[in-house]
VMD Tcl script that builds the backbone (N, CA, C; Angstrom):
set m [mol new atoms 435]
animate dup $m
set s [atomselect $m all]
$s set {name element resname resid chain x y z} {
  {N N MET 1 A 50.782 -4.752 -16.552}
  {CA C MET 1 A 51.293 -4.430 -15.409}
  {C C MET 1 A 52.322 -4.097 -14.942}
  {N N ILE 2 A 53.230 -3.529 -14.675}
  {CA C ILE 2 A 54.916 -3.506 -14.286}
  {C C ILE 2 A 54.678 -3.689 -12.872}
  {N N ARG 3 A 55.083 -4.228 -12.010}
  {CA C ARG 3 A 55.121 -4.734 -10.890}
  {C C ARG 3 A 56.373 -5.340 -10.260}
  {N N PRO 4 A 56.106 -4.916 -8.517}
  {CA C PRO 4 A 57.472 -5.824 -8.073}
  {C C PRO 4 A 57.529 -7.467 -8.103}
  {N N LEU 5 A 58.041 -8.048 -8.548}
  {CA C LEU 5 A 58.587 -9.141 -7.802}
  {C C LEU 5 A 57.784 -10.307 -6.631}
  {N N CYS 6 A 57.124 -10.739 -6.710}
  {CA C CYS 6 A 56.800 -11.581 -5.251}
  {C C CYS 6 A 57.321 -13.070 -5.432}
  {N N SER 7 A 57.003 -13.208 -4.296}
  {CA C SER 7 A 57.188 -14.711 -4.187}
  {C C SER 7 A 56.773 -15.862 -4.424}
  {N N ALA 8 A 55.217 -15.285 -4.452}
  {CA C ALA 8 A 54.211 -16.187 -5.674}
  {C C ALA 8 A 54.366 -16.916 -6.859}
  {N N ASP 9 A 54.974 -15.551 -7.619}
  {CA C ASP 9 A 55.674 -15.297 -8.671}
  {C C ASP 9 A 56.575 -16.785 -9.138}
  {N N GLU 10 A 56.725 -17.111 -8.460}
  {CA C GLU 10 A 58.340 -18.041 -8.351}
  {C C GLU 10 A 58.210 -18.836 -9.923}
  {N N PRO 11 A 57.144 -19.988 -9.571}
  {CA C PRO 11 A 56.172 -20.860 -10.673}
  {C C PRO 11 A 56.469 -19.999 -12.087}
  {N N GLN 12 A 56.011 -19.238 -12.524}
  {CA C GLN 12 A 56.094 -18.247 -13.604}
  {C C GLN 12 A 57.722 -17.540 -13.875}
  {N N TRP 13 A 58.343 -16.890 -13.116}
  {CA C TRP 13 A 59.197 -16.555 -12.972}
  {C C TRP 13 A 60.417 -17.246 -13.251}
  {N N ARG 14 A 60.354 -18.510 -12.977}
  {CA C ARG 14 A 61.405 -19.386 -13.359}
  {C C ARG 14 A 61.409 -19.715 -14.800}
  {N N GLU 15 A 59.909 -19.949 -15.731}
  {CA C GLU 15 A 59.951 -20.057 -16.562}
  {C C GLU 15 A 60.142 -18.646 -17.980}
  {N N LEU 16 A 60.602 -17.718 -17.321}
  {CA C LEU 16 A 60.961 -16.685 -18.232}
  {C C LEU 16 A 62.140 -16.530 -17.914}
  {N N TRP 17 A 63.188 -16.944 -16.562}
  {CA C TRP 17 A 64.300 -17.169 -16.890}
  {C C TRP 17 A 64.729 -18.114 -17.346}
  {N N LYS 18 A 64.448 -19.099 -18.098}
  {CA C LYS 18 A 64.612 -20.146 -18.063}
  {C C LYS 18 A 64.460 -19.737 -19.935}
  {N N GLY 19 A 63.672 -18.957 -20.370}
  {CA C GLY 19 A 62.742 -18.245 -21.532}
  {C C GLY 19 A 64.387 -17.260 -21.604}
  {N N TYR 20 A 64.660 -16.985 -20.776}
  {CA C TYR 20 A 66.318 -15.652 -20.941}
  {C C TYR 20 A 67.282 -16.228 -21.242}
  {N N LEU 21 A 67.843 -17.218 -20.269}
  {CA C LEU 21 A 69.017 -18.271 -20.466}
  {C C LEU 21 A 69.036 -18.795 -21.877}
  {N N THR 22 A 68.015 -19.889 -22.170}
  {CA C THR 22 A 67.673 -20.459 -23.712}
  {C C THR 22 A 68.457 -19.237 -24.439}
  {N N PHE 23 A 67.566 -17.986 -24.279}
  {CA C PHE 23 A 68.305 -16.590 -25.658}
  {C C PHE 23 A 69.858 -16.596 -25.466}
  {N N TYR 24 A 69.863 -16.530 -24.328}
  {CA C TYR 24 A 71.327 -16.428 -25.016}
  {C C TYR 24 A 71.945 -17.754 -25.057}
  {N N GLU 25 A 71.986 -18.524 -24.723}
  {CA C GLU 25 A 72.171 -20.242 -24.937}
  {C C GLU 25 A 72.994 -20.478 -24.012}
  {N N THR 26 A 72.609 -20.804 -22.983}
  {CA C THR 26 A 73.466 -20.606 -21.317}
  {C C THR 26 A 72.254 -21.518 -20.786}
  {N N ALA 27 A 73.113 -21.928 -19.692}
  {CA C ALA 27 A 72.222 -22.985 -18.918}
  {C C ALA 27 A 73.275 -22.207 -17.393}
  {N N LEU 28 A 72.194 -22.813 -15.900}
  {CA C LEU 28 A 72.836 -22.542 -15.158}
  {C C LEU 28 A 71.992 -23.465 -14.182}
  {N N PRO 29 A 73.518 -23.992 -12.885}
  {CA C PRO 29 A 72.666 -24.911 -11.946}
  {C C PRO 29 A 71.415 -24.329 -10.914}
  {N N ASP 30 A 70.580 -25.128 -10.596}
  {CA C ASP 30 A 69.779 -24.663 -10.187}
  {C C ASP 30 A 69.482 -24.171 -9.042}
  {N N GLU 31 A 70.972 -24.621 -8.242}
  {CA C GLU 31 A 71.369 -23.859 -6.876}
  {C C GLU 31 A 71.842 -22.370 -7.471}
  {N N VAL 32 A 72.007 -21.602 -8.247}
  {CA C VAL 32 A 72.363 -20.823 -9.134}
  {C C VAL 32 A 71.053 -20.100 -9.084}
  {N N THR 33 A 69.894 -20.518 -10.075}
  {CA C THR 33 A 68.647 -20.105 -10.249}
  {C C THR 33 A 67.702 -19.841 -8.752}
  {N N ASP 34 A 68.114 -20.866 -7.696}
  {CA C ASP 34 A 67.282 -20.642 -6.274}
  {C C ASP 34 A 68.158 -19.280 -5.876}
  {N N ALA 35 A 69.208 -19.206 -6.038}
  {CA C ALA 35 A 69.829 -18.077 -4.892}
  {C C ALA 35 A 69.263 -16.564 -5.805}
  {N N THR 36 A 69.561 -16.875 -7.027}
  {CA C THR 36 A 68.599 -15.651 -7.559}
  {C C THR 36 A 67.341 -14.920 -7.193}
  {N N PHE 37 A 66.605 -16.051 -7.437}
  {CA C PHE 37 A 65.278 -15.701 -7.080}
  {C C PHE 37 A 65.101 -15.294 -5.541}
  {N N ALA 38 A 66.325 -16.417 -4.473}
  {CA C ALA 38 A 66.356 -15.155 -3.236}
  {C C ALA 38 A 66.790 -14.401 -3.220}
  {N N ARG 39 A 67.840 -13.913 -3.588}
  {CA C ARG 39 A 68.739 -12.767 -3.496}
  {C C ARG 39 A 67.167 -10.915 -4.050}
  {N N LEU 40 A 66.673 -11.392 -5.038}
  {CA C LEU 40 A 65.958 -11.089 -5.888}
  {C C LEU 40 A 64.508 -10.698 -4.956}
  {N N GLN 41 A 64.172 -11.803 -3.952}
  {CA C GLN 41 A 63.227 -11.197 -2.255}
  {C C GLN 41 A 63.686 -10.477 -1.331}
  {N N SER 42 A 65.133 -10.583 -1.473}
  {CA C SER 42 A 65.514 -9.568 -0.147}
  {C C SER 42 A 65.391 -8.697 0.559}
  {N N ASP 43 A 65.353 -8.065 1.503}
  {CA C ASP 43 A 64.760 -7.001 2.035}
  {C C ASP 43 A 65.806 -5.722 2.004}
  {N N ASP 44 A 67.247 -5.695 2.061}
  {CA C ASP 44 A 68.543 -5.425 1.766}
  {C C ASP 44 A 68.821 -4.547 0.200}
  {N N PRO 45 A 68.552 -3.394 0.976}
  {CA C PRO 45 A 68.897 -1.862 -0.172}
  {C C PRO 45 A 69.483 -2.401 -1.329}
  {N N ASP 46 A 70.519 -3.136 -0.792}
  {CA C ASP 46 A 71.616 -2.946 -1.841}
  {C C ASP 46 A 71.791 -4.258 -2.552}
  {N N GLU 47 A 71.228 -4.937 -2.587}
  {CA C GLU 47 A 70.838 -6.516 -2.982}
  {C C GLU 47 A 69.944 -6.112 -4.271}
  {N N MET 48 A 70.021 -7.254 -5.232}
  {CA C MET 48 A 69.150 -7.187 -6.382}
  {C C MET 48 A 67.553 -6.592 -6.545}
  {N N ARG 49 A 66.932 -6.641 -7.460}
  {CA C ARG 49 A 65.688 -6.299 -7.390}
  {C C ARG 49 A 64.712 -6.824 -8.515}
  {N N GLY 50 A 63.925 -6.862 -8.552}
  {CA C GLY 50 A 63.112 -7.667 -9.667}
  {C C GLY 50 A 61.290 -6.972 -10.025}
  {N N ARG 51 A 61.178 -6.581 -11.574}
  {CA C ARG 51 A 59.832 -6.628 -11.974}
  {C C ARG 51 A 59.204 -7.143 -12.532}
  {N N VAL 52 A 58.260 -7.172 -12.912}
  {CA C VAL 52 A 57.464 -8.173 -13.691}
  {C C VAL 52 A 56.241 -7.506 -14.473}
  {N N ALA 53 A 55.932 -7.865 -15.789}
  {CA C ALA 53 A 54.638 -7.760 -16.413}
  {C C ALA 53 A 54.324 -8.483 -16.627}
  {N N GLU 54 A 52.832 -8.021 -15.959}
  {CA C GLU 54 A 51.934 -9.183 -16.053}
  {C C GLU 54 A 50.746 -8.819 -17.154}
  {N N VAL 55 A 49.834 -9.863 -17.362}
  {CA C VAL 55 A 48.850 -9.489 -18.393}
  {C C VAL 55 A 47.835 -10.538 -17.782}
  {N N SER 56 A 46.672 -10.500 -17.160}
  {CA C SER 56 A 45.682 -11.056 -16.816}
  {C C SER 56 A 46.456 -12.068 -16.209}
  {N N GLY 57 A 47.111 -11.827 -15.035}
  {CA C GLY 57 A 47.375 -13.252 -14.611}
  {C C GLY 57 A 48.378 -14.090 -14.460}
  {N N ARG 58 A 48.989 -13.797 -15.921}
  {CA C ARG 58 A 50.377 -14.209 -16.237}
  {C C ARG 58 A 51.385 -13.176 -16.727}
  {N N LEU 59 A 52.474 -13.731 -16.259}
  {CA C LEU 59 A 53.786 -12.854 -16.299}
  {C C LEU 59 A 54.191 -13.189 -17.584}
  {N N VAL 60 A 54.246 -12.290 -18.716}
  {CA C VAL 60 A 55.190 -11.967 -19.774}
  {C C VAL 60 A 56.758 -11.639 -19.723}
  {N N GLY 61 A 56.707 -10.430 -18.812}
  {CA C GLY 61 A 58.187 -10.276 -18.988}
  {C C GLY 61 A 58.893 -10.133 -17.344}
  {N N MET 62 A 60.435 -10.071 -17.294}
  {CA C MET 62 A 60.683 -9.637 -16.368}
  {C C MET 62 A 62.132 -8.625 -16.617}
  {N N VAL 63 A 62.316 -7.777 -15.653}
  {CA C VAL 63 A 63.952 -7.347 -15.678}
  {C C VAL 63 A 64.000 -7.415 -13.823}
  {N N HIS 64 A 65.358 -7.304 -13.930}
  {CA C HIS 64 A 66.209 -7.553 -12.625}
  {C C HIS 64 A 67.606 -5.908 -12.785}
  {N N TYR 65 A 67.825 -5.891 -11.724}
  {CA C TYR 65 A 68.504 -4.516 -11.565}
  {C C TYR 65 A 69.603 -4.461 -10.675}
  {N N VAL 66 A 69.972 -3.760 -10.307}
  {CA C VAL 66 A 70.790 -3.322 -8.845}
  {C C VAL 66 A 71.626 -2.301 -8.935}
  {N N ARG 67 A 71.682 -1.738 -8.037}
  {CA C ARG 67 A 72.034 -0.333 -7.467}
  {C C ARG 67 A 73.188 -0.693 -6.975}
  {N N HIS 68 A 74.119 0.166 -6.900}
  {CA C HIS 68 A 75.744 -0.102 -6.234}
  {C C HIS 68 A 76.375 1.514 -6.727}
  {N N ARG 69 A 77.478 1.512 -5.731}
  {CA C ARG 69 A 78.443 2.468 -5.587}
  {C C ARG 69 A 79.062 3.056 -6.968}
  {N N HIS 70 A 79.647 4.189 -7.517}
  {CA C HIS 70 A 80.338 4.082 -8.472}
  {C C HIS 70 A 81.753 4.917 -8.431}
  {N N CYS 71 A 82.809 5.142 -8.394}
  {CA C CYS 71 A 83.646 5.666 -8.253}
  {C C CYS 71 A 83.719 6.653 -8.916}
  {N N TRP 72 A 82.957 7.213 -10.582}
  {CA C TRP 72 A 82.838 8.372 -10.645}
  {C C TRP 72 A 81.753 9.625 -10.354}
  {N N ARG 73 A 81.328 8.570 -9.581}
  {CA C ARG 73 A 80.186 9.642 -8.962}
  {C C ARG 73 A 79.598 9.734 -7.472}
  {N N ASP 74 A 78.591 10.970 -6.848}
  {CA C ASP 74 A 78.362 10.458 -5.660}
  {C C ASP 74 A 77.371 9.597 -5.069}
  {N N GLU 75 A 76.714 9.672 -6.112}
  {CA C GLU 75 A 75.791 8.628 -5.782}
  {C C GLU 75 A 75.492 7.426 -6.638}
  {N N LYS 76 A 74.880 6.488 -6.208}
  {CA C LYS 76 A 74.965 5.343 -6.372}
  {C C LYS 76 A 74.191 5.423 -8.330}
  {N N VAL 77 A 74.494 4.347 -8.451}
  {CA C VAL 77 A 74.407 4.099 -10.326}
  {C C VAL 77 A 73.059 3.022 -10.306}
  {N N THR 78 A 72.682 2.796 -10.929}
  {CA C THR 78 A 71.977 0.912 -11.743}
  {C C THR 78 A 71.967 0.574 -12.803}
  {N N TYR 79 A 72.527 -0.613 -12.686}
  {CA C TYR 79 A 72.580 -1.744 -13.551}
  {C C TYR 79 A 71.340 -2.943 -13.905}
  {N N LEU 80 A 70.968 -2.790 -15.072}
  {CA C LEU 80 A 70.348 -3.228 -15.564}
  {C C LEU 80 A 70.550 -4.700 -15.864}
  {N N GLN 81 A 70.890 -5.784 -15.056}
  {CA C GLN 81 A 70.957 -6.616 -15.523}
  {C C GLN 81 A 70.536 -8.095 -16.182}
  {N N ASP 82 A 69.213 -8.105 -16.708}
  {CA C ASP 82 A 68.759 -8.718 -17.211}
  {C C ASP 82 A 66.942 -8.268 -17.377}
  {N N LEU 83 A 66.890 -8.418 -18.842}
  {CA C LEU 83 A 65.637 -7.920 -19.397}
  {C C LEU 83 A 64.896 -9.191 -20.177}
  {N N PHE 84 A 63.690 -9.256 -20.163}
  {CA C PHE 84 A 62.999 -10.796 -21.169}
  {C C PHE 84 A 61.730 -10.414 -21.196}
  {N N ALA 85 A 61.367 -10.457 -22.163}
  {CA C ALA 85 A 59.727 -10.683 -22.869}
  {C C ALA 85 A 59.344 -11.644 -23.621}
  {N N LEU 86 A 57.765 -12.042 -23.097}
  {CA C LEU 86 A 57.924 -13.666 -24.052}
  {C C LEU 86 A 58.113 -13.209 -25.504}
  {N N PRO 87 A 58.411 -14.096 -26.342}
  {CA C PRO 87 A 58.319 -14.031 -27.411}
  {C C PRO 87 A 56.824 -12.909 -28.519}
  {N N GLU 88 A 56.334 -13.835 -28.113}
  {CA C GLU 88 A 55.303 -13.068 -28.613}
  {C C GLU 88 A 54.944 -11.992 -27.796}
  {N N THR 89 A 55.378 -11.180 -27.009}
  {CA C THR 89 A 54.622 -9.951 -26.852}
  {C C THR 89 A 56.104 -8.854 -27.597}
  {N N ARG 90 A 56.907 -8.921 -28.010}
  {CA C ARG 90 A 57.875 -8.051 -28.355}
  {C C ARG 90 A 57.219 -7.197 -29.394}
  {N N GLY 91 A 57.704 -5.535 -29.743}
  {CA C GLY 91 A 56.983 -5.176 -30.502}
  {C C GLY 91 A 55.828 -4.464 -30.061}
  {N N THR 92 A 55.579 -4.629 -28.518}
  {CA C THR 92 A 54.125 -4.363 -28.590}
  {C C THR 92 A 54.828 -3.205 -27.299}
  {N N GLY 93 A 55.680 -2.808 -27.158}
  {CA C GLY 93 A 56.105 -1.834 -26.185}
  {C C GLY 93 A 56.488 -2.306 -24.721}
  {N N LEU 94 A 56.353 -3.287 -24.114}
  {CA C LEU 94 A 56.483 -4.145 -23.242}
  {C C LEU 94 A 57.660 -4.402 -22.832}
  {N N GLY 95 A 58.700 -3.771 -23.204}
  {CA C GLY 95 A 60.626 -3.837 -23.061}
  {C C GLY 95 A 60.905 -2.606 -23.098}
  {N N ARG 96 A 60.318 -1.640 -23.625}
  {CA C ARG 96 A 60.182 -0.394 -23.364}
  {C C ARG 96 A 59.527 -0.189 -21.897}
  {N N ALA 97 A 58.655 -0.649 -21.592}
  {CA C ALA 97 A 57.781 -0.403 -20.109}
  {C C ALA 97 A 58.454 -0.875 -19.123}
  {N N LEU 98 A 59.193 -1.918 -19.346}
  {CA C LEU 98 A 60.162 -2.751 -17.907}
  {C C LEU 98 A 61.616 -1.883 -17.625}
  {N N ILE 99 A 61.989 -1.059 -19.245}
  {CA C ILE 99 A 62.976 -0.315 -19.074}
  {C C ILE 99 A 62.412 0.842 -18.489}
  {N N GLU 100 A 61.629 1.331 -18.560}
  {CA C GLU 100 A 61.298 2.691 -18.213}
  {C C GLU 100 A 60.338 2.722 -16.332}
  {N N ALA 101 A 60.673 1.516 -16.058}
  {CA C ALA 101 A 60.004 0.912 -14.252}
  {C C ALA 101 A 61.416 0.595 -14.036}
  {N N VAL 102 A 62.546 0.719 -14.257}
  {CA C VAL 102 A 63.649 0.824 -13.759}
  {C C VAL 102 A 63.935 1.958 -13.934}
  {N N TYR 103 A 64.035 2.748 -14.665}
  {CA C TYR 103 A 64.296 4.369 -14.892}
  {C C TYR 103 A 63.691 4.663 -13.618}
  {N N ARG 104 A 62.146 5.019 -13.070}
  {CA C ARG 104 A 61.440 5.068 -12.112}
  {C C ARG 104 A 61.473 5.046 -10.724}
  {N N GLU 105 A 62.243 3.102 -11.106}
  {CA C GLU 105 A 62.794 3.070 -9.508}
  {C C GLU 105 A 64.047 4.081 -9.390}
  {N N ALA 106 A 64.851 3.895 -9.723}
  {CA C ALA 106 A 67.069 4.542 -10.002}
  {C C ALA 106 A 66.339 6.059 -9.927}
  {N N ASP 107 A 65.098 6.816 -10.513}
  {CA C ASP 107 A 65.182 8.215 -9.485}
  {C C ASP 107 A 64.673 8.304 -8.838}
  {N N LEU 108 A 63.347 7.117 -8.253}
  {CA C LEU 108 A 63.378 7.450 -6.734}
  {C C LEU 108 A 63.919 6.823 -6.459}
  {N N SER 109 A 64.951 6.077 -6.116}
  {CA C SER 109 A 66.433 6.510 -5.561}
  {C C SER 109 A 67.466 6.844 -4.919}
  {N N GLY 110 A 67.150 8.149 -5.960}
  {CA C GLY 110 A 68.042 9.010 -6.108}
  {C C GLY 110 A 69.582 8.161 -7.138}
  {N N SER 111 A 69.484 7.196 -7.764}
  {CA C SER 111 A 70.123 6.822 -8.620}
  {C C SER 111 A 69.775 7.010 -9.900}
  {N N PRO 112 A 70.218 8.192 -10.639}
  {CA C PRO 112 A 69.776 8.638 -11.829}
  {C C PRO 112 A 70.401 7.646 -12.924}
  {N N MET 113 A 71.441 7.676 -12.776}
  {CA C MET 113 A 72.501 6.163 -13.785}
  {C C MET 113 A 71.930 5.544 -14.134}
  {N N VAL 114 A 70.948 5.189 -14.797}
  {CA C VAL 114 A 71.131 3.413 -15.464}
  {C C VAL 114 A 72.109 2.810 -16.672}
  {N N TYR 115 A 72.520 1.625 -16.623}
  {CA C TYR 115 A 73.490 1.347 -17.668}
  {C C TYR 115 A 72.793 -0.187 -17.627}
  {N N TRP 116 A 73.211 -0.732 -19.143}
  {CA C TRP 116 A 72.920 -2.066 -19.370}
  {C C TRP 116 A 73.905 -2.264 -20.219}
  {N N LEU 117 A 74.152 -4.212 -20.660}
  {CA C LEU 117 A 74.679 -4.391 -21.644}
  {C C LEU 117 A 73.666 -5.737 -22.793}
  {N N THR 118 A 74.447 -5.627 -23.743}
  {CA C THR 118 A 73.505 -6.563 -24.396}
  {C C THR 118 A 74.512 -7.600 -25.310}
  {N N ALA 119 A 74.053 -8.606 -26.327}
  {CA C ALA 119 A 75.643 -9.433 -27.311}
  {C C ALA 119 A 74.652 -8.109 -28.884}
  {N N ARG 120 A 75.748 -8.157 -28.676}
  {CA C ARG 120 A 76.450 -7.323 -30.550}
  {C C ARG 120 A 75.157 -8.112 -31.323}
  {N N SER 121 A 74.925 -9.044 -31.134}
  {CA C SER 121 A 73.861 -9.862 -32.275}
  {C C SER 121 A 72.295 -9.340 -31.512}
  {N N ASN 122 A 72.536 -9.242 -31.093}
  {CA C ASN 122 A 71.019 -9.031 -30.122}
  {C C ASN 122 A 70.155 -7.522 -31.003}
  {N N ALA 123 A 70.451 -7.976 -32.365}
  {CA C ALA 123 A 69.716 -6.852 -33.298}
  {C C ALA 123 A 68.447 -5.898 -32.922}
  {N N THR 124 A 67.476 -7.412 -32.345}
  {CA C THR 124 A 65.961 -6.570 -32.353}
  {C C THR 124 A 65.597 -5.675 -31.288}
  {N N ALA 125 A 66.290 -6.382 -30.091}
  {CA C ALA 125 A 66.606 -5.401 -28.436}
  {C C ALA 125 A 67.196 -4.340 -28.822}
  {N N ARG 126 A 68.504 -4.188 -29.640}
  {CA C ARG 126 A 69.016 -2.935 -29.880}
  {C C ARG 126 A 68.270 -2.076 -30.341}
  {N N GLN 127 A 67.151 -1.969 -31.634}
  {CA C GLN 127 A 66.334 -1.644 -31.979}
  {C C GLN 127 A 65.579 -0.629 -30.670}
  {N N LEU 128 A 65.378 -1.297 -29.545}
  {CA C LEU 128 A 64.526 -0.484 -28.503}
  {C C LEU 128 A 65.648 0.221 -27.868}
  {N N TYR 129 A 66.489 -0.553 -27.592}
  {CA C TYR 129 A 68.227 0.529 -26.656}
  {C C TYR 129 A 68.024 1.841 -27.329}
  {N N ASP 130 A 68.703 1.575 -28.733}
  {CA C ASP 130 A 68.326 3.102 -29.617}
  {C C ASP 130 A 67.997 4.266 -29.542}
  {N N ARG 131 A 67.007 3.613 -29.069}
  {CA C ARG 131 A 65.889 4.749 -28.716}
  {C C ARG 131 A 65.764 4.944 -27.379}
  {N N ILE 132 A 65.992 4.310 -26.276}
  {CA C ILE 132 A 65.591 4.748 -24.987}
  {C C ILE 132 A 66.964 4.644 -24.068}
  {N N GLY 133 A 68.313 4.510 -24.804}
  {CA C GLY 133 A 69.018 4.554 -24.320}
  {C C GLY 133 A 70.405 5.112 -25.403}
  {N N VAL 134 A 71.507 5.877 -24.516}
  {CA C VAL 134 A 72.489 5.775 -25.346}
  {C C VAL 134 A 73.015 5.326 -25.582}
  {N N LEU 135 A 74.023 4.634 -26.996}
  {CA C LEU 135 A 74.824 3.637 -26.951}
  {C C LEU 135 A 76.374 4.324 -26.555}
  {N N THR 136 A 77.304 3.400 -25.590}
  {CA C THR 136 A 78.482 4.159 -25.196}
  {C C THR 136 A 79.810 3.491 -26.063}
  {N N PRO 137 A 80.604 4.355 -26.252}
  {CA C PRO 137 A 81.962 3.583 -26.916}
  {C C PRO 137 A 82.521 2.371 -26.177}
  {N N PHE 138 A 82.291 1.598 -25.178}
  {CA C PHE 138 A 83.050 0.914 -24.046}
  {C C PHE 138 A 82.750 -0.279 -24.219}
  {N N ILE 139 A 83.396 -1.223 -24.205}
  {CA C ILE 139 A 83.675 -2.438 -24.479}
  {C C ILE 139 A 83.842 -3.822 -23.662}
  {N N GLU 140 A 83.131 -4.593 -22.886}
  {CA C GLU 140 A 83.264 -5.325 -22.146}
  {C C GLU 140 A 84.556 -6.139 -22.106}
  {N N TYR 141 A 85.189 -6.779 -20.852}
  {CA C TYR 141 A 85.877 -7.837 -20.778}
  {C C TYR 141 A 85.641 -8.392 -20.073}
  {N N ASP 142 A 85.859 -9.613 -19.596}
  {CA C ASP 142 A 85.505 -10.750 -18.791}
  {C C ASP 142 A 86.909 -11.554 -18.197}
  {N N ARG 143 A 87.120 -11.482 -17.375}
  {CA C ARG 143 A 88.177 -12.891 -16.223}
  {C C ARG 143 A 87.865 -14.388 -17.114}
  {N N PRO 144 A 88.895 -14.510 -17.891}
  {CA C PRO 144 A 88.570 -15.927 -18.637}
  {C C PRO 144 A 88.484 -17.078 -17.731}
  {N N GLU 145 A 87.213 -17.802 -17.468}
  {CA C GLU 145 A 87.220 -18.738 -16.258}
  {C C GLU 145 A 87.676 -19.989 -16.311}
}
mol reanalyze $m
mol bondsrecalc $m
mol representation Tube
mol addrep $m
């Protein structure tokens, strides 16, 4: 079952979040994790949203997204920021279901464009992304810290 993230999910969400950060070989201060979860619980329509995949009362996957204005479109676009499924669920269609949940939410909000980024080295996920999305020619740059 794919459903909205709720406050009671926090302990299990934190485990998924930790797995996601570990996959990307990063760590964040607890304050950032606390703020992220709080933002995911906000009633503000311009704030981040979260969906989780639940099987028999256990969270096995998560996706976070945010709608925002775009200079090249009249309607808002949707950025799928984080996607994670427990390793034992990969290859079962869970990732696709989470992405399609974001697609549905984007359509319902009048924000049909959905985009996301991934690491070039994320070959397993890219196999799914190549089937469910369109690879663009853009390369991301970040400001140095």
